[in-house]
N, CA, C and O atoms as CSV, one atom per row, in Angstrom:
chain,resi,resn,atom,element,x,y,z
A,1,MET,N,N,-15.607,130.485,-18.203
A,1,MET,CA,C,-15.330,129.574,-17.118
A,1,MET,C,C,-15.927,128.209,-17.453
A,1,MET,O,O,-17.030,128.109,-17.992
A,2,GLN,N,N,-15.177,127.170,-17.122
A,2,GLN,CA,C,-15.652,125.797,-17.340
A,2,GLN,C,C,-16.229,125.245,-16.041
A,2,GLN,O,O,-15.744,125.560,-14.954
A,3,THR,N,N,-17.245,124.438,-16.160
A,3,THR,CA,C,-17.821,123.799,-14.981
A,3,THR,C,C,-17.842,122.287,-15.186
A,3,THR,O,O,-17.982,121.793,-16.305
A,4,PHE,N,N,-17.700,121.571,-14.078
A,4,PHE,CA,C,-17.732,120.118,-14.096
A,4,PHE,C,C,-18.664,119.644,-12.992
A,4,PHE,O,O,-18.723,120.249,-11.922
A,5,THR,N,N,-19.376,118.587,-13.246
A,5,THR,CA,C,-20.230,117.998,-12.215
A,5,THR,C,C,-19.382,117.109,-11.309
A,5,THR,O,O,-18.243,116.780,-11.641
A,6,LYS,N,N,-19.942,116.726,-10.168
A,6,LYS,CA,C,-19.233,115.817,-9.268
A,6,LYS,C,C,-18.934,114.496,-9.964
A,6,LYS,O,O,-17.874,113.905,-9.757
A,7,ASN,N,N,-19.865,114.037,-10.785
A,7,ASN,CA,C,-19.645,112.780,-11.513
A,7,ASN,C,C,-18.491,112.908,-12.498
A,7,ASN,O,O,-17.684,111.989,-12.632
A,8,GLU,N,N,-18.409,114.035,-13.181
A,8,GLU,CA,C,-17.313,114.233,-14.127
A,8,GLU,C,C,-15.967,114.254,-13.411
A,8,GLU,O,O,-14.993,113.687,-13.905
A,9,VAL,N,N,-15.907,114.901,-12.254
A,9,VAL,CA,C,-14.668,114.921,-11.476
A,9,VAL,C,C,-14.337,113.503,-11.005
A,9,VAL,O,O,-13.171,113.107,-11.017
A,10,ALA,N,N,-15.334,112.750,-10.596
A,10,ALA,CA,C,-15.111,111.361,-10.175
A,10,ALA,C,C,-14.586,110.525,-11.344
A,10,ALA,O,O,-13.712,109.679,-11.153
A,11,TRP,N,N,-15.102,110.751,-12.533
A,11,TRP,CA,C,-14.617,110.024,-13.711
A,11,TRP,C,C,-13.167,110.398,-14.014
A,11,TRP,O,O,-12.357,109.539,-14.363
A,12,MET,N,N,-12.848,111.680,-13.878
A,12,MET,CA,C,-11.462,112.118,-14.089
A,12,MET,C,C,-10.542,111.456,-13.074
A,12,MET,O,O,-9.440,111.024,-13.413
A,13,LEU,N,N,-10.997,111.381,-11.831
A,13,LEU,CA,C,-10.203,110.725,-10.792
A,13,LEU,C,C,-9.936,109.271,-11.144
A,13,LEU,O,O,-8.816,108.783,-10.993
A,14,GLU,N,N,-10.952,108.591,-11.607
A,14,GLU,CA,C,-10.786,107.184,-11.976
A,14,GLU,C,C,-9.799,107.039,-13.132
A,14,GLU,O,O,-8.967,106.132,-13.125
A,15,ALA,N,N,-9.884,107.917,-14.113
A,15,ALA,CA,C,-8.956,107.877,-15.251
A,15,ALA,C,C,-7.524,108.157,-14.792
A,15,ALA,O,O,-6.584,107.522,-15.268
A,16,ILE,N,N,-7.359,109.097,-13.878
A,16,ILE,CA,C,-6.025,109.404,-13.350
A,16,ILE,C,C,-5.472,108.205,-12.595
A,16,ILE,O,O,-4.295,107.869,-12.732
A,17,LYS,N,N,-6.318,107.559,-11.797
A,17,LYS,CA,C,-5.863,106.397,-11.033
A,17,LYS,C,C,-5.471,105.239,-11.949
A,17,LYS,O,O,-4.488,104.547,-11.684
A,18,LEU,N,N,-6.226,105.025,-13.017
A,18,LEU,CA,C,-5.873,103.972,-13.976
A,18,LEU,C,C,-4.549,104.290,-14.676
A,18,LEU,O,O,-3.723,103.402,-14.887
A,19,THR,N,N,-4.361,105.535,-15.024
A,19,THR,CA,C,-3.115,105.946,-15.667
A,19,THR,C,C,-1.943,105.802,-14.708
A,19,THR,O,O,-0.849,105.410,-15.113
A,20,THR,N,N,-2.172,106.117,-13.442
A,20,THR,CA,C,-1.129,105.947,-12.422
A,20,THR,C,C,-0.712,104.492,-12.333
A,20,THR,O,O,0.480,104.190,-12.281
A,21,GLU,N,N,-1.676,103.592,-12.317
A,21,GLU,CA,C,-1.363,102.161,-12.257
A,21,GLU,C,C,-0.601,101.712,-13.501
A,21,GLU,O,O,0.300,100.878,-13.416
A,22,TYR,N,N,-0.963,102.267,-14.652
A,22,TYR,CA,C,-0.237,101.940,-15.883
A,22,TYR,C,C,1.237,102.325,-15.744
A,22,TYR,O,O,2.122,101.536,-16.073
A,23,TYR,N,N,1.494,103.540,-15.258
A,23,TYR,CA,C,2.880,103.994,-15.113
A,23,TYR,C,C,3.641,103.160,-14.088
A,23,TYR,O,O,4.824,102.879,-14.279
A,24,LYS,N,N,2.974,102.759,-12.997
A,24,LYS,CA,C,3.634,101.914,-12.001
A,24,LYS,C,C,4.018,100.569,-12.605
A,24,LYS,O,O,5.125,100.076,-12.387
A,25,THR,N,N,3.105,99.983,-13.359
A,25,THR,CA,C,3.381,98.700,-14.017
A,25,THR,C,C,4.474,98.863,-15.062
A,25,THR,O,O,5.376,98.031,-15.163
A,26,HIS,N,N,4.391,99.931,-15.832
A,26,HIS,CA,C,5.375,100.178,-16.888
A,26,HIS,C,C,6.774,100.358,-16.299
A,26,HIS,O,O,7.759,99.899,-16.877
A,27,SER,N,N,6.857,101.027,-15.149
A,27,SER,CA,C,8.171,101.269,-14.541
A,27,SER,C,C,8.859,99.966,-14.141
A,27,SER,O,O,10.087,99.904,-14.085
A,28,LYS,N,N,8.076,98.930,-13.863
A,28,LYS,CA,C,8.646,97.639,-13.479
A,28,LYS,C,C,9.105,96.841,-14.697
A,28,LYS,O,O,9.948,95.951,-14.579
A,29,ARG,N,N,8.553,97.159,-15.861
A,29,ARG,CA,C,8.888,96.421,-17.083
A,29,ARG,C,C,10.090,97.000,-17.814
A,29,ARG,O,O,10.712,96.323,-18.634
A,30,CYS,N,N,10.414,98.249,-17.517
A,30,CYS,CA,C,11.516,98.883,-18.237
A,30,CYS,C,C,12.634,99.213,-17.256
A,30,CYS,O,O,12.546,98.893,-16.071
A,31,ALA,N,N,13.680,99.851,-17.756
A,31,ALA,CA,C,14.837,100.138,-16.907
A,31,ALA,C,C,15.377,101.532,-17.209
A,31,ALA,O,O,14.978,102.180,-18.177
A,32,GLY,N,N,16.275,101.961,-16.371
A,32,GLY,CA,C,16.986,103.210,-16.602
A,32,GLY,C,C,16.098,104.438,-16.518
A,32,GLY,O,O,15.196,104.540,-15.686
A,33,MET,N,N,16.396,105.369,-17.421
A,33,MET,CA,C,15.698,106.651,-17.440
A,33,MET,C,C,14.201,106.481,-17.666
A,33,MET,O,O,13.396,107.196,-17.068
A,34,GLU,N,N,13.833,105.558,-18.507
A,34,GLU,CA,C,12.407,105.330,-18.795
A,34,GLU,C,C,11.655,104.891,-17.542
A,34,GLU,O,O,10.541,105.350,-17.293
A,35,ALA,N,N,12.253,104.014,-16.762
A,35,ALA,CA,C,11.633,103.563,-15.521
A,35,ALA,C,C,11.525,104.706,-14.526
A,35,ALA,O,O,10.506,104.854,-13.851
A,36,SER,N,N,12.567,105.508,-14.435
A,36,SER,CA,C,12.564,106.644,-13.514
A,36,SER,C,C,11.481,107.652,-13.877
A,36,SER,O,O,10.797,108.176,-12.999
A,37,LEU,N,N,11.328,107.919,-15.154
A,37,LEU,CA,C,10.298,108.868,-15.590
A,37,LEU,C,C,8.894,108.318,-15.347
A,37,LEU,O,O,7.980,109.072,-15.014
A,38,ALA,N,N,8.722,107.014,-15.510
A,38,ALA,CA,C,7.420,106.398,-15.245
A,38,ALA,C,C,7.074,106.485,-13.759
A,38,ALA,O,O,5.927,106.752,-13.403
A,39,VAL,N,N,8.060,106.262,-12.895
A,39,VAL,CA,C,7.834,106.383,-11.454
A,39,VAL,C,C,7.489,107.821,-11.098
A,39,VAL,O,O,6.565,108.065,-10.322
A,40,LEU,N,N,8.221,108.766,-11.657
A,40,LEU,CA,C,7.953,110.188,-11.411
A,40,LEU,C,C,6.540,110.560,-11.833
A,40,LEU,O,O,5.823,111.225,-11.086
A,41,ARG,N,N,6.138,110.139,-13.019
A,41,ARG,CA,C,4.794,110.458,-13.514
A,41,ARG,C,C,3.723,109.828,-12.620
A,41,ARG,O,O,2.696,110.451,-12.351
A,42,ALA,N,N,3.956,108.614,-12.165
A,42,ALA,CA,C,3.005,107.953,-11.265
A,42,ALA,C,C,2.877,108.742,-9.963
A,42,ALA,O,O,1.773,108.913,-9.445
A,43,GLU,N,N,3.998,109.218,-9.435
A,43,GLU,CA,C,3.961,110.012,-8.205
A,43,GLU,C,C,3.208,111.326,-8.416
A,43,GLU,O,O,2.421,111.739,-7.565
A,44,GLN,N,N,3.453,111.976,-9.546
A,44,GLN,CA,C,2.776,113.239,-9.839
A,44,GLN,C,C,1.265,113.031,-9.969
A,44,GLN,O,O,0.477,113.818,-9.444
A,45,LEU,N,N,0.876,111.988,-10.657
A,45,LEU,CA,C,-0.548,111.717,-10.834
A,45,LEU,C,C,-1.213,111.326,-9.517
A,45,LEU,O,O,-2.385,111.634,-9.300
A,46,THR,N,N,-0.481,110.658,-8.649
A,46,THR,CA,C,-1.017,110.308,-7.334
A,46,THR,C,C,-1.329,111.569,-6.538
A,46,THR,O,O,-2.381,111.663,-5.906
A,47,VAL,N,N,-0.425,112.531,-6.566
A,47,VAL,CA,C,-0.643,113.793,-5.849
A,47,VAL,C,C,-1.853,114.529,-6.417
A,47,VAL,O,O,-2.680,115.048,-5.667
A,48,ILE,N,N,-1.950,114.569,-7.724
A,48,ILE,CA,C,-3.087,115.241,-8.369
A,48,ILE,C,C,-4.398,114.570,-7.983
A,48,ILE,O,O,-5.367,115.249,-7.642
A,49,SER,N,N,-4.434,113.243,-8.033
A,49,SER,CA,C,-5.678,112.543,-7.707
A,49,SER,C,C,-6.047,112.731,-6.242
A,49,SER,O,O,-7.228,112.837,-5.912
A,50,GLU,N,N,-5.052,112.775,-5.357
A,50,GLU,CA,C,-5.334,113.007,-3.937
A,50,GLU,C,C,-5.946,114.390,-3.716
A,50,GLU,O,O,-6.887,114.539,-2.937
A,51,LYS,N,N,-5.409,115.403,-4.403
A,51,LYS,CA,C,-5.952,116.757,-4.276
A,51,LYS,C,C,-7.389,116.834,-4.776
A,51,LYS,O,O,-8.248,117.421,-4.118
A,52,LEU,N,N,-7.649,116.249,-5.927
A,52,LEU,CA,C,-9.006,116.259,-6.468
A,52,LEU,C,C,-9.953,115.462,-5.587
A,52,LEU,O,O,-11.101,115.861,-5.388
A,53,ASP,N,N,-9.484,114.341,-5.060
A,53,ASP,CA,C,-10.310,113.508,-4.193
A,53,ASP,C,C,-10.684,114.258,-2.913
A,53,ASP,O,O,-11.828,114.182,-2.464
A,54,LYS,N,N,-9.730,114.981,-2.324
A,54,LYS,CA,C,-10.008,115.775,-1.127
A,54,LYS,C,C,-11.044,116.854,-1.420
A,54,LYS,O,O,-11.951,117.087,-0.621
A,55,ALA,N,N,-10.905,117.510,-2.567
A,55,ALA,CA,C,-11.854,118.563,-2.941
A,55,ALA,C,C,-13.249,117.978,-3.144
A,55,ALA,O,O,-14.243,118.584,-2.745
A,56,LEU,N,N,-13.323,116.813,-3.757
A,56,LEU,CA,C,-14.604,116.164,-4.004
A,56,LEU,C,C,-15.261,115.727,-2.690
A,56,LEU,O,O,-16.457,115.935,-2.487
A,57,GLU,N,N,-14.470,115.125,-1.809
A,57,GLU,CA,C,-15.000,114.662,-0.520
A,57,GLU,C,C,-15.448,115.823,0.367
A,57,GLU,O,O,-16.433,115.713,1.098
A,58,ALA,N,N,-14.708,116.944,0.295
A,58,ALA,CA,C,-15.039,118.098,1.131
A,58,ALA,C,C,-16.224,118.887,0.578
A,58,ALA,O,O,-16.753,119.779,1.240
A,59,GLY,N,N,-16.627,118.551,-0.624
A,59,GLY,CA,C,-17.750,119.246,-1.234
A,59,GLY,C,C,-17.383,120.626,-1.746
A,59,GLY,O,O,-18.243,121.493,-1.896
A,60,ASN,N,N,-16.085,120.824,-2.015
A,60,ASN,CA,C,-15.641,122.119,-2.539
A,60,ASN,C,C,-16.314,122.399,-3.873
A,60,ASN,O,O,-16.392,121.531,-4.742
A,61,LYS,N,N,-16.793,123.613,-4.019
A,61,LYS,CA,C,-17.473,123.978,-5.258
A,61,LYS,C,C,-16.553,124.721,-6.221
A,61,LYS,O,O,-16.902,124.947,-7.379
A,62,ARG,N,N,-15.381,125.096,-5.732
A,62,ARG,CA,C,-14.425,125.801,-6.587
A,62,ARG,C,C,-13.054,125.148,-6.475
A,62,ARG,O,O,-12.608,124.779,-5.389
A,63,ILE,N,N,-12.413,125.016,-7.599
A,63,ILE,CA,C,-11.035,124.503,-7.654
A,63,ILE,C,C,-10.224,125.532,-8.414
A,63,ILE,O,O,-10.567,125.893,-9.540
A,64,GLU,N,N,-9.153,126.005,-7.803
A,64,GLU,CA,C,-8.336,127.040,-8.424
A,64,GLU,C,C,-7.282,126.395,-9.327
A,64,GLU,O,O,-6.666,125.390,-8.973
A,65,ILE,N,N,-7.095,126.993,-10.486
A,65,ILE,CA,C,-6.030,126.564,-11.400
A,65,ILE,C,C,-5.009,127.687,-11.436
A,65,ILE,O,O,-5.317,128.806,-11.847
A,66,LYS,N,N,-3.793,127.383,-11.003
A,66,LYS,CA,C,-2.728,128.390,-10.948
A,66,LYS,C,C,-1.843,128.263,-12.174
A,66,LYS,O,O,-1.551,127.163,-12.641
A,67,TYR,N,N,-1.433,129.385,-12.674
A,67,TYR,CA,C,-0.537,129.413,-13.833
A,67,TYR,C,C,0.839,129.873,-13.407
A,67,TYR,O,O,1.743,129.965,-14.237
């Protein structure tokens, strides 16, 4: 089992948010399928960061990974 500290999760959140902003900016610079995929990836990363942020704020000590 892997363990992460609250700080490590916060760092991951920050990295996800920066990557989300990159995809949002990239989607405006390109067109067609590439822009659509960048928007999709930004939306997916936003959902992931929101879930992790809620877990961090709630003080959850366990995060389930589903396969």
